[in-house]
C-alpha positions as CSV (number, residue, x, y, z in Angstrom):
1,X,88.8,126.0,97.5
2,X,86.3,123.8,95.6
3,X,89.2,121.7,94.1
4,X,90.6,121.2,97.6
5,X,87.1,120.1,98.9
6,X,86.7,117.6,96.0
7,X,90.2,116.1,96.6
8,X,89.4,115.6,100.3
9,X,86.0,114.2,99.5
10,X,87.5,111.8,96.9
11,X,90.2,110.5,99.3
12,X,87.6,110.2,102.1
13,X,85.5,108.0,99.9
14,X,88.4,105.9,98.8
15,X,89.6,105.3,102.3
16,X,86.2,104.5,103.7
17,X,85.7,101.8,100.9
18,X,89.0,100.1,101.8
19,X,88.6,100.5,105.6
20,X,85.5,98.5,105.8
21,X,85.6,96.0,108.6
22,X,85.7,92.3,108.1
23,X,82.3,90.8,109.1
24,X,81.4,87.1,109.6
25,X,78.0,86.1,108.3
26,X,76.0,82.9,108.3
27,X,74.2,81.6,105.3
28,X,72.6,78.2,104.9
29,X,74.3,76.9,108.0
30,X,77.8,78.0,107.0
31,X,79.9,81.1,107.8
32,X,81.7,83.3,105.4
33,X,83.5,86.6,105.6
34,X,82.4,89.9,103.9
35,X,83.7,93.4,103.6
36,X,80.7,95.6,102.9
37,X,78.7,93.5,100.4
38,X,81.8,91.8,98.9
39,X,82.3,88.2,99.9
40,X,86.0,87.8,100.8
41,X,85.8,84.1,101.9
42,X,82.9,82.0,100.8
43,X,80.4,80.4,103.1
44,X,82.3,77.3,104.0
45,X,83.0,77.3,107.7
46,X,81.1,75.5,110.4
47,X,82.1,77.8,113.2
48,X,84.1,81.0,113.6
49,X,85.8,82.2,116.8
50,X,87.0,85.9,116.9
51,X,90.3,86.3,118.7
52,X,92.3,89.5,119.3
53,X,93.8,89.9,115.8
54,X,92.6,86.8,113.9
55,X,89.8,84.3,113.5
56,X,89.8,80.6,114.2
57,X,87.6,78.9,111.7
58,X,86.5,75.2,111.7
59,X,85.4,72.8,109.0
60,X,84.6,69.2,109.6
61,X,86.0,69.4,113.1
62,X,89.4,70.8,112.0
63,X,90.7,74.3,112.7
64,X,92.1,77.0,110.4
65,X,93.2,80.6,110.7
66,X,91.8,83.7,109.0
67,X,93.6,87.1,109.4
68,X,91.6,90.2,110.3
69,X,92.1,91.3,106.7
70,X,90.2,88.3,105.5
71,X,93.1,86.2,104.3
72,X,93.0,82.4,104.9
73,X,96.4,82.0,106.7
74,X,96.0,78.3,107.3
75,X,93.6,75.7,105.9
76,X,91.3,73.8,108.3
77,X,93.5,70.9,109.1
78,X,94.6,71.5,112.7
79,X,93.4,69.9,115.9
80,X,94.4,73.0,118.0
81,X,95.4,76.6,117.3
82,X,97.1,79.0,119.7
83,X,97.7,82.3,118.2
84,X,100.5,84.8,118.5
85,X,100.0,86.6,115.2
86,X,103.0,88.9,115.5
87,X,105.3,85.9,115.9
88,X,103.4,82.9,114.7
89,X,100.8,80.3,115.7
90,X,101.3,77.2,117.7
91,X,99.3,74.5,115.9
92,X,98.6,70.8,116.6
93,X,98.5,68.3,113.7
94,X,97.7,64.7,114.5
95,X,98.7,65.1,118.2
96,X,102.0,66.8,117.5
97,X,102.7,70.5,117.8
98,X,104.6,72.9,115.4
99,X,104.7,76.6,114.6
100,X,103.6,78.4,111.5
101,X,104.1,82.1,110.8
102,X,101.4,84.7,110.0
103,X,101.5,83.7,106.3
104,X,101.0,80.0,107.1
105,X,104.6,79.0,106.4
106,X,105.9,76.1,108.6
107,X,108.6,77.5,111.0
108,X,108.9,74.5,113.3
109,X,107.9,71.0,112.2
110,X,105.1,69.0,113.9
111,X,107.3,66.8,116.1
112,X,106.7,68.1,119.6
113,X,104.4,66.9,122.4
114,X,103.7,70.5,123.3
115,X,105.0,74.0,122.9
116,X,104.7,76.6,125.6
117,X,105.2,80.4,125.5
118,X,106.6,82.8,128.0
119,X,105.6,86.4,128.0
120,X,103.4,85.5,125.0
121,X,106.2,85.9,122.4
122,X,108.9,83.3,122.8
123,X,108.3,79.7,121.8
124,X,109.9,76.9,124.0
125,X,109.8,73.2,123.1
């Protein structure tokens, strides 16, 4: 019984360490991301906007994307970001729109005046 209790206690501690939520903190006028006391993304962002499953971050007036796991999906180079994290992000670069996936890979080149969605999942250009 003691061994069972120790195994359950061990796995509870391991899971609680890895399940720490991502937290945005401000330091010296810049925002960064932490999990517990560990800095995941350094204090480099001017602003942070929490969306449903991702964060829009800004640096020098340009927008980027950070996942809820603390991964920088897209550098701060976009003028506009519209997120659909399960299917991709509509992004604007120099006035033209394109689509990137949830890893930041370009799916649709930046050559469209606008891109609309219907039912939040299908991209139409």
